[in-house]
C-alpha positions as a Markdown table, in Angstrom:
| # | Residue | x | y | z |
|---|---|---|---|---|
| 1 | Met | 0.0 | 0.0 | -0.3 |
| 2 | Pro | 1.3 | 3.5 | -1.0 |
| 3 | Val | 2.6 | 5.5 | 2.0 |
| 4 | Ile | 0.3 | 9.0 | 1.7 |
| 5 | Phe | 1.8 | 12.0 | 2.9 |
| 6 | Ala | -0.1 | 14.9 | 4.2 |
| 7 | His | -0.1 | 18.1 | 2.2 |
| 8 | Ala | 2.4 | 20.5 | 4.2 |
| 9 | Gln | 1.2 | 23.4 | 5.3 |
| 10 | Pro | 3.7 | 26.7 | 4.6 |
| 11 | Leu | 5.2 | 27.9 | 7.5 |
| 12 | Ser | 4.8 | 31.5 | 8.9 |
| 13 | Pro | 7.3 | 33.3 | 10.7 |
| 14 | Ala | 6.8 | 34.1 | 14.2 |
| 15 | Pro | 4.9 | 37.6 | 14.4 |
| 16 | Pro | 8.2 | 39.1 | 16.3 |
| 17 | Leu | 10.9 | 38.0 | 13.7 |
| 18 | Phe | 8.5 | 39.5 | 10.8 |
| 19 | Ala | 8.4 | 42.6 | 12.6 |
| 20 | His | 12.3 | 42.8 | 13.1 |
| 21 | Val | 13.2 | 41.8 | 9.6 |
| 22 | Lys | 10.4 | 44.4 | 8.3 |
| 23 | Ala | 11.9 | 47.3 | 10.5 |
| 24 | Leu | 15.5 | 46.3 | 9.0 |
| 25 | Ile | 14.1 | 46.6 | 5.4 |
| 26 | Asp | 12.3 | 50.1 | 6.0 |
| 27 | Ala | 15.2 | 51.8 | 7.9 |
| 28 | Ser | 17.5 | 50.6 | 5.3 |
| 29 | Arg | 15.4 | 52.0 | 2.5 |
| 30 | Gln | 15.2 | 55.2 | 4.3 |
| 31 | Arg | 19.0 | 55.6 | 4.6 |
| 32 | Leu | 19.3 | 55.0 | 0.9 |
| 33 | Ala | 16.8 | 57.5 | 0.2 |
| 34 | Ile | 18.6 | 60.1 | 2.5 |
| 35 | Ser | 21.8 | 59.2 | 0.9 |
| 36 | Val | 20.5 | 59.3 | -2.5 |
| 37 | Asn | 18.8 | 62.7 | -1.8 |
| 38 | Ala | 22.3 | 64.2 | -0.2 |
| 39 | Glu | 24.0 | 63.4 | -3.1 |
| 40 | Leu | 21.9 | 64.4 | -5.9 |
| 41 | Thr | 21.6 | 67.6 | -3.7 |
| 42 | Met | 25.3 | 68.0 | -3.5 |
| 43 | Leu | 25.3 | 67.3 | -7.3 |
| 44 | Tyr | 22.7 | 70.4 | -8.0 |
| 45 | Trp | 24.8 | 72.6 | -6.0 |
| 46 | Gln | 28.3 | 71.4 | -7.9 |
| 47 | Ile | 26.5 | 71.8 | -11.2 |
| 48 | Gly | 25.0 | 75.5 | -10.3 |
| 49 | Trp | 28.3 | 76.3 | -9.1 |
| 50 | Ala | 30.2 | 75.1 | -12.2 |
| 51 | Ile | 28.2 | 77.1 | -14.5 |
| 52 | Asn | 28.0 | 80.5 | -12.5 |
| 53 | Thr | 32.0 | 80.3 | -12.4 |
| 54 | Asp | 32.0 | 79.8 | -15.9 |
| 55 | Val | 29.7 | 82.5 | -16.9 |
| 56 | Leu | 31.2 | 84.9 | -14.7 |
| 57 | Gln | 34.4 | 84.7 | -16.7 |
| 58 | Gln | 33.0 | 85.7 | -19.8 |
| 59 | Ser | 32.7 | 89.4 | -20.5 |
| 60 | Arg | 29.6 | 88.7 | -23.2 |
| 61 | Ala | 26.0 | 89.4 | -21.4 |
| 62 | Asp | 24.8 | 86.6 | -24.1 |
| 63 | Tyr | 27.3 | 84.0 | -23.2 |
| 64 | Gly | 25.1 | 82.9 | -20.1 |
| 65 | Lys | 22.2 | 82.1 | -21.8 |
| 66 | Gln | 23.5 | 80.8 | -24.6 |
| 67 | Thr | 25.6 | 78.3 | -22.5 |
| 68 | Val | 23.0 | 77.3 | -20.2 |
| 69 | Leu | 20.4 | 76.3 | -23.1 |
| 70 | Ala | 23.2 | 74.5 | -25.0 |
| 71 | Leu | 24.7 | 72.5 | -21.9 |
| 72 | Ala | 20.7 | 71.6 | -20.9 |
| 73 | Arg | 20.4 | 70.1 | -24.6 |
| 74 | Gln | 23.1 | 68.1 | -24.4 |
| 75 | Leu | 22.9 | 67.1 | -20.7 |
| 76 | Ser | 18.9 | 66.4 | -21.6 |
| 77 | Ala | 19.7 | 64.2 | -24.4 |
| 78 | Glu | 22.3 | 62.1 | -22.4 |
| 79 | Tyr | 20.6 | 61.9 | -19.0 |
| 80 | Gly | 16.9 | 62.7 | -19.6 |
| 81 | Gly | 14.9 | 65.9 | -18.6 |
| 82 | Ser | 16.3 | 66.4 | -15.1 |
| 83 | Phe | 18.9 | 68.9 | -16.7 |
| 84 | Ser | 16.6 | 70.9 | -18.7 |
| 85 | Glu | 17.1 | 74.5 | -19.0 |
| 86 | Lys | 14.9 | 75.5 | -16.0 |
| 87 | Asn | 16.2 | 73.0 | -13.8 |
| 88 | Leu | 19.9 | 74.3 | -14.6 |
| 89 | Arg | 19.0 | 77.4 | -13.6 |
| 90 | Arg | 17.3 | 76.5 | -10.6 |
| 91 | Met | 20.6 | 75.0 | -9.9 |
| 92 | Met | 22.5 | 77.9 | -10.2 |
| 93 | Gln | 20.1 | 80.1 | -8.4 |
| 94 | Phe | 20.5 | 77.4 | -5.5 |
| 95 | Ala | 24.5 | 78.0 | -5.8 |
| 96 | Asp | 24.1 | 81.9 | -5.7 |
| 97 | Val | 21.8 | 81.8 | -2.7 |
| 98 | Phe | 24.0 | 78.9 | -1.0 |
| 99 | Pro | 27.7 | 79.9 | -1.7 |
| 100 | Glu | 29.0 | 78.2 | 1.4 |
| 101 | Lys | 29.5 | 74.4 | 1.0 |
| 102 | Glu | 30.0 | 74.0 | 4.3 |
| 103 | Ile | 26.0 | 75.1 | 5.0 |
| 104 | Val | 25.0 | 72.8 | 2.1 |
| 105 | Val | 26.6 | 69.8 | 3.6 |
| 106 | Ser | 24.8 | 70.4 | 7.1 |
| 107 | Leu | 21.5 | 70.9 | 5.2 |
| 108 | Met | 21.4 | 68.2 | 2.5 |
| 109 | Arg | 20.9 | 65.1 | 4.7 |
| 110 | Gln | 17.9 | 66.9 | 6.4 |
| 111 | Leu | 16.3 | 68.7 | 3.6 |
| 112 | Ser | 14.8 | 67.4 | 0.5 |
| 113 | Trp | 15.9 | 69.4 | -2.6 |
| 114 | Thr | 12.3 | 70.2 | -2.9 |
| 115 | His | 12.6 | 71.9 | 0.6 |
| 116 | Leu | 15.6 | 73.9 | -1.1 |
| 117 | Leu | 13.7 | 74.9 | -4.0 |
| 118 | Ala | 11.0 | 76.5 | -1.8 |
| 119 | Leu | 13.8 | 78.2 | 0.2 |
| 120 | Ile | 15.5 | 79.4 | -3.2 |
| 121 | Pro | 13.1 | 82.3 | -3.7 |
| 122 | Ile | 13.7 | 84.3 | -0.3 |
| 123 | Lys | 16.1 | 86.9 | -1.2 |
| 124 | Asp | 17.0 | 88.1 | 2.7 |
| 125 | Pro | 20.0 | 85.9 | 3.5 |
| 126 | Leu | 19.0 | 86.1 | 7.3 |
| 127 | Lys | 15.4 | 85.1 | 6.9 |
| 128 | Arg | 16.6 | 82.2 | 4.3 |
| 129 | Ala | 18.8 | 81.0 | 6.8 |
| 130 | Phe | 16.2 | 81.3 | 9.6 |
| 131 | Tyr | 13.8 | 78.8 | 7.5 |
| 132 | Ala | 16.9 | 76.7 | 6.5 |
| 133 | Glu | 17.5 | 76.1 | 10.3 |
| 134 | Met | 13.8 | 75.8 | 11.6 |
| 135 | Cys | 13.1 | 73.4 | 9.0 |
| 136 | Arg | 16.2 | 71.2 | 9.8 |
| 137 | Leu | 15.7 | 71.3 | 13.3 |
| 138 | Asp | 11.7 | 70.5 | 13.3 |
| 139 | Arg | 11.5 | 68.6 | 10.6 |
| 140 | Trp | 9.0 | 70.4 | 8.6 |
| 141 | Ser | 7.5 | 69.0 | 5.7 |
| 142 | Val | 7.6 | 70.8 | 2.4 |
| 143 | Arg | 3.8 | 71.8 | 2.6 |
| 144 | Ala | 4.6 | 73.0 | 6.6 |
| 145 | Leu | 8.0 | 75.1 | 5.3 |
| 146 | Arg | 5.7 | 76.8 | 2.7 |
| 147 | Gln | 2.7 | 77.5 | 5.1 |
| 148 | His | 5.3 | 79.3 | 7.8 |
| 149 | Ile | 6.8 | 81.3 | 5.0 |
| 150 | Asp | 3.4 | 82.5 | 3.6 |
| 151 | Ala | 2.2 | 83.1 | 7.2 |
| 152 | Met | 5.5 | 85.1 | 7.6 |
| 153 | Leu | 6.8 | 83.3 | 10.2 |
| 154 | Tyr | 10.1 | 84.9 | 10.1 |
| 155 | Glu | 8.5 | 88.5 | 10.5 |
| 156 | Arg | 6.4 | 87.6 | 13.7 |
| 157 | Thr | 9.3 | 85.8 | 15.3 |
| 158 | Ala | 10.9 | 88.3 | 18.1 |
| 159 | Val | 14.6 | 87.6 | 16.5 |
| 160 | Ser | 13.7 | 89.3 | 13.6 |
| 161 | Arg | 13.6 | 92.3 | 15.9 |
| 162 | Lys | 17.4 | 92.3 | 16.6 |
| 163 | Pro | 20.0 | 93.9 | 14.9 |
| 164 | Glu | 21.5 | 92.0 | 11.7 |
| 165 | Ala | 24.3 | 91.2 | 13.4 |
| 166 | Ala | 22.6 | 89.7 | 16.4 |
| 167 | Ile | 20.3 | 87.4 | 14.3 |
| 168 | Ala | 23.3 | 86.0 | 12.4 |
| 169 | Gln | 24.9 | 85.2 | 15.6 |
| 170 | Asp | 21.6 | 83.5 | 16.7 |
| 171 | Leu | 21.4 | 81.4 | 13.6 |
| 172 | Thr | 25.0 | 80.3 | 14.0 |
| 173 | Thr | 24.6 | 79.1 | 17.3 |
| 174 | Leu | 21.6 | 77.6 | 16.2 |
| 175 | Arg | 23.6 | 75.6 | 13.4 |
| 176 | Glu | 26.1 | 74.7 | 15.5 |
| 177 | Thr | 24.4 | 73.2 | 18.9 |
| 178 | Asp | 20.8 | 72.7 | 17.9 |
| 179 | Gln | 20.0 | 74.8 | 20.8 |
| 180 | Leu | 16.9 | 77.3 | 20.5 |
| 181 | Thr | 16.7 | 80.7 | 22.2 |
| 182 | Pro | 13.4 | 82.2 | 23.7 |
| 183 | Asp | 13.9 | 84.9 | 20.9 |
| 184 | Leu | 13.6 | 81.7 | 18.1 |
| 185 | Val | 10.5 | 80.3 | 20.0 |
| 186 | Phe | 8.1 | 83.2 | 20.7 |
| 187 | Arg | 6.6 | 85.9 | 18.6 |
| 188 | Asp | 5.6 | 89.3 | 18.7 |
| 189 | Thr | 2.2 | 88.1 | 17.1 |
| 190 | Tyr | 0.3 | 85.2 | 16.7 |
| 191 | Val | -2.7 | 84.9 | 14.4 |
| 192 | Leu | -5.3 | 83.2 | 16.0 |
| 193 | Asp | -8.3 | 83.4 | 13.1 |
| 194 | Phe | -9.2 | 79.5 | 13.4 |
| 195 | Leu | -10.8 | 80.6 | 17.0 |
| 196 | Gly | -13.6 | 82.1 | 15.2 |
| 197 | Leu | -13.8 | 84.9 | 17.9 |
| 198 | Pro | -16.1 | 88.1 | 17.4 |
| 199 | Ala | -14.9 | 91.3 | 17.5 |
| 200 | Ala | -16.0 | 92.1 | 21.1 |
| 201 | His | -15.0 | 89.4 | 23.1 |
| 202 | Ser | -14.0 | 88.5 | 26.6 |
| 203 | Glu | -10.9 | 87.4 | 28.2 |
| 204 | Ala | -13.1 | 83.9 | 29.5 |
| 205 | Thr | -14.4 | 83.3 | 25.8 |
| 206 | Leu | -10.9 | 83.9 | 24.4 |
| 207 | Glu | -9.3 | 81.3 | 27.2 |
| 208 | Lys | -12.4 | 78.7 | 26.5 |
| 209 | Ala | -12.1 | 78.9 | 22.7 |
| 210 | Val | -8.3 | 78.5 | 22.8 |
| 211 | Val | -8.4 | 75.3 | 25.1 |
| 212 | Gly | -11.5 | 73.9 | 22.6 |
| 213 | Arg | -9.2 | 74.5 | 19.7 |
| 214 | Leu | -5.9 | 73.4 | 21.4 |
| 215 | Gln | -4.2 | 71.4 | 18.7 |
| 216 | Glu | -4.4 | 74.7 | 16.4 |
| 217 | Phe | -3.3 | 77.0 | 19.4 |
| 218 | Ile | -0.5 | 74.8 | 19.6 |
| 219 | Leu | 0.3 | 74.4 | 16.0 |
| 220 | Glu | 0.3 | 78.4 | 15.8 |
| 221 | Met | 2.6 | 78.9 | 19.1 |
| 222 | Gly | 5.0 | 76.6 | 17.3 |
| 223 | Gln | 6.9 | 73.0 | 17.7 |
| 224 | Gly | 7.6 | 72.0 | 21.2 |
| 225 | Phe | 5.1 | 73.2 | 23.3 |
| 226 | Ser | 3.1 | 70.9 | 25.4 |
| 227 | Phe | 0.0 | 71.7 | 27.2 |
| 228 | Leu | -0.1 | 71.2 | 31.2 |
| 229 | Glu | -2.9 | 73.2 | 32.7 |
| 230 | Arg | -5.7 | 75.8 | 32.3 |
| 231 | Gln | -6.7 | 77.9 | 35.3 |
| 232 | Lys | -3.3 | 77.0 | 37.3 |
| 233 | Arg | -4.5 | 78.0 | 40.9 |
| 234 | Ile | -1.4 | 80.1 | 42.6 |
| 235 | Ser | -1.8 | 80.3 | 46.1 |
| 236 | Val | 0.5 | 83.3 | 48.0 |
| 237 | Asp | -0.3 | 84.2 | 51.7 |
| 238 | Asp | -3.8 | 82.4 | 51.6 |
| 239 | Thr | -4.9 | 84.3 | 48.8 |
| 240 | Asp | -5.6 | 82.5 | 45.3 |
| 241 | Tyr | -4.8 | 83.8 | 41.7 |
| 242 | Tyr | -5.0 | 81.8 | 38.6 |
| 243 | Leu | -2.7 | 81.3 | 35.7 |
| 244 | Asp | -4.7 | 81.2 | 32.4 |
| 245 | Leu | -2.6 | 78.6 | 30.7 |
| 246 | Leu | 0.4 | 76.4 | 31.5 |
| 247 | Phe | 2.7 | 74.9 | 28.9 |
| 248 | Tyr | 5.9 | 73.0 | 29.0 |
| 249 | His | 8.7 | 73.7 | 25.9 |
| 250 | Arg | 10.7 | 70.3 | 25.6 |
| 251 | Lys | 13.7 | 72.1 | 23.7 |
| 252 | Leu | 13.8 | 75.1 | 25.8 |
| 253 | Arg | 13.2 | 72.8 | 28.9 |
| 254 | Arg | 11.0 | 75.4 | 30.4 |
| 255 | Leu | 7.3 | 76.0 | 31.9 |
| 256 | Val | 5.8 | 78.6 | 29.8 |
| 257 | Ala | 3.2 | 80.6 | 31.7 |
| 258 | Ile | 0.5 | 82.4 | 29.2 |
| 259 | Asp | -1.7 | 85.2 | 30.6 |
| 260 | Leu | -4.7 | 86.5 | 28.2 |
| 261 | Lys | -5.2 | 90.1 | 28.2 |
| 262 | Leu | -7.9 | 92.2 | 26.4 |
| 263 | Gly | -6.5 | 95.3 | 25.2 |
| 264 | Lys | -3.0 | 96.7 | 25.6 |
| 265 | Phe | -0.1 | 95.6 | 27.8 |
| 266 | Arg | -0.3 | 97.7 | 31.3 |
| 267 | Pro | 2.7 | 98.0 | 33.5 |
| 268 | Glu | 0.7 | 95.9 | 36.2 |
| 269 | His | 0.4 | 93.0 | 33.9 |
| 270 | Lys | 4.4 | 92.7 | 34.6 |
| 271 | Gly | 4.0 | 92.8 | 38.2 |
| 272 | Gln | 1.4 | 90.0 | 38.1 |
| 273 | Met | 3.4 | 87.5 | 35.8 |
| 274 | Glu | 6.8 | 87.9 | 37.9 |
| 275 | Leu | 4.7 | 86.5 | 40.9 |
| 276 | Tyr | 3.6 | 83.7 | 38.8 |
| 277 | Leu | 6.6 | 82.8 | 37.7 |
| 278 | Arg | 8.5 | 83.3 | 41.0 |
| 279 | Trp | 5.9 | 80.7 | 42.6 |
| 280 | Leu | 6.4 | 78.4 | 39.4 |
| 281 | Asp | 10.4 | 78.4 | 39.9 |
| 282 | Arg | 10.0 | 77.5 | 43.8 |
| 283 | Tyr | 7.2 | 74.9 | 43.5 |
| 284 | Asp | 6.5 | 73.8 | 39.9 |
| 285 | Arg | 10.2 | 73.6 | 38.4 |
| 286 | Gln | 11.7 | 70.1 | 38.2 |
| 287 | Glu | 15.1 | 69.0 | 38.5 |
| 288 | Gly | 17.2 | 69.8 | 35.2 |
| 289 | Glu | 14.4 | 72.5 | 34.1 |
| 290 | Leu | 15.4 | 76.0 | 33.4 |
| 291 | Pro | 13.4 | 79.1 | 34.9 |
| 292 | Pro | 10.0 | 79.5 | 33.8 |
| 293 | Ile | 9.1 | 82.1 | 31.1 |
| 294 | Gly | 5.9 | 83.9 | 31.0 |
| 295 | Leu | 4.0 | 85.2 | 27.9 |
| 296 | Leu | 1.6 | 88.1 | 27.9 |
| 297 | Leu | -1.0 | 87.7 | 24.9 |
| 298 | Cys | -2.5 | 90.7 | 24.5 |
| 299 | Ser | -5.4 | 91.7 | 22.0 |
| 300 | Glu | -3.8 | 95.3 | 21.2 |
| 301 | Gly | 0.0 | 96.2 | 20.8 |
| 302 | Asn | 2.0 | 98.9 | 22.5 |
| 303 | Thr | 5.8 | 98.3 | 22.0 |
| 304 | Glu | 6.9 | 101.3 | 23.7 |
| 305 | His | 5.9 | 99.9 | 27.3 |
| 306 | Val | 7.3 | 96.7 | 26.3 |
| 307 | Glu | 10.6 | 98.8 | 25.4 |
| 308 | Leu | 10.7 | 101.1 | 28.5 |
| 309 | Leu | 10.3 | 98.3 | 30.8 |
| 310 | Leu | 13.2 | 96.3 | 29.1 |
| 311 | Leu | 11.1 | 93.3 | 29.1 |
| 312 | Asp | 13.0 | 91.9 | 25.9 |
| 313 | Gln | 16.1 | 91.3 | 28.1 |
| 314 | Ser | 13.7 | 89.4 | 30.8 |
| 315 | Asp | 11.9 | 86.4 | 31.0 |
| 316 | Ile | 8.3 | 87.9 | 30.2 |
| 317 | Arg | 7.5 | 88.4 | 26.7 |
| 318 | Val | 4.8 | 90.3 | 25.5 |
| 319 | Ala | 2.8 | 89.3 | 21.9 |
| 320 | His | 0.0 | 90.7 | 20.1 |
| 321 | Tyr | -2.9 | 88.3 | 19.1 |
| 322 | Leu | -5.0 | 89.0 | 15.9 |
| 323 | Thr | -8.4 | 87.3 | 15.5 |
| 324 | Glu | -7.9 | 87.8 | 11.7 |
| 325 | Leu | -5.0 | 87.1 | 9.2 |
| 326 | Pro | -3.9 | 90.6 | 8.3 |
| 327 | Pro | -2.4 | 91.3 | 4.8 |
| 328 | Lys | 1.5 | 90.6 | 4.6 |
| 329 | Glu | 2.5 | 94.2 | 4.0 |
| 330 | Trp | 1.1 | 94.9 | 7.8 |
| 331 | Phe | 3.3 | 92.4 | 9.0 |
| 332 | Glu | 6.5 | 94.0 | 6.8 |
| 333 | Gln | 5.8 | 97.3 | 7.9 |
| 334 | Lys | 5.8 | 96.3 | 11.1 |
| 335 | Leu | 9.0 | 94.4 | 10.7 |
| 336 | His | 10.7 | 97.5 | 9.1 |
| 337 | Lys | 9.4 | 99.7 | 12.1 |
| 338 | Ala | 11.1 | 97.2 | 14.5 |
| 339 | Ile | 14.4 | 96.7 | 12.8 |
| 340 | Glu | 14.8 | 100.5 | 12.7 |
| 341 | Leu | 14.0 | 100.8 | 16.3 |
| 342 | Ala | 17.1 | 98.5 | 17.1 |
| 343 | Arg | 19.0 | 100.3 | 14.9 |
| 344 | Gln | 18.6 | 103.5 | 16.6 |
| 345 | Gln | 18.8 | 101.4 | 20.2 |
| 346 | Leu | 22.3 | 100.3 | 18.8 |
| 347 | Asp | 23.3 | 103.5 | 17.4 |
| 348 | Gln | 22.5 | 105.0 | 21.1 |
| 349 | His | 24.7 | 102.3 | 23.0 |
| 350 | Ser | 27.7 | 102.5 | 20.5 |
| 351 | Leu | 28.0 | 106.4 | 21.5 |
């Protein structure tokens, strides 16, 4: 009688083994993609640099146009459409706005070519460097980078009001140490149009709206913020005070106390916030954390009070919130005014 063998069932690997091997494959593919992106970015920079150098060596005005067109035809025939005239000109722009090879090397492993294309049109070198470093550090997607540029994040960030030399120093420190400063985190204007607040609203209505749309509020505040408490009770000499919102910033390693104010900033707000910060420093600050920092979020701006009280040099920040997004010109005018004021202050100190 012939021996009949049962049909063998295919073996399945144990779930932990499959998960482990899958993770190895995914990690390898990710490293390969990063490596390919970095290699292509450096290639594009080198091509742009070579063309720019060649064009500069010629005196004829029409030489550059003819050279790029002829080179594009030859390269496209050999390697395809990636080296079209349009793309070659992008490479030339890339090498022009990022002339230092060391900076390109530091960016190319963390920013894709598409990220860099979004940065190229920015004419101000400090502004472009700000977006490049923040994008690298916070790992923004291309979409997030474009949204931050469109929302004029740089113009709204405290660092943009500093003299140019101070901005450059802050960005160099960020590039070398990956350490954020409060001036790179906090903004002088926050756009809270997503709250849908009426023109006339109370502090309680604002606070309730913020808590109800907490995710959007944190996105507007910036990366690194974690919500801790609402109406934080602070007891001093049998008197209870209530802080509107308490956050923690992971990269700054600091508690962030936020108080919401209708109208303009007033000097007494400073004293109240100082009390909150000292209480938090004594009773809530954990080992390894830096001292707490405060943010007074006001519905109207008044810069001179803030300047006279030297709040920019303290652990208290004052910002203006908007319930609807103004035109870009509004931010640009505000930034130009702040830059002019910073220059005047610098001139006075140098006398």
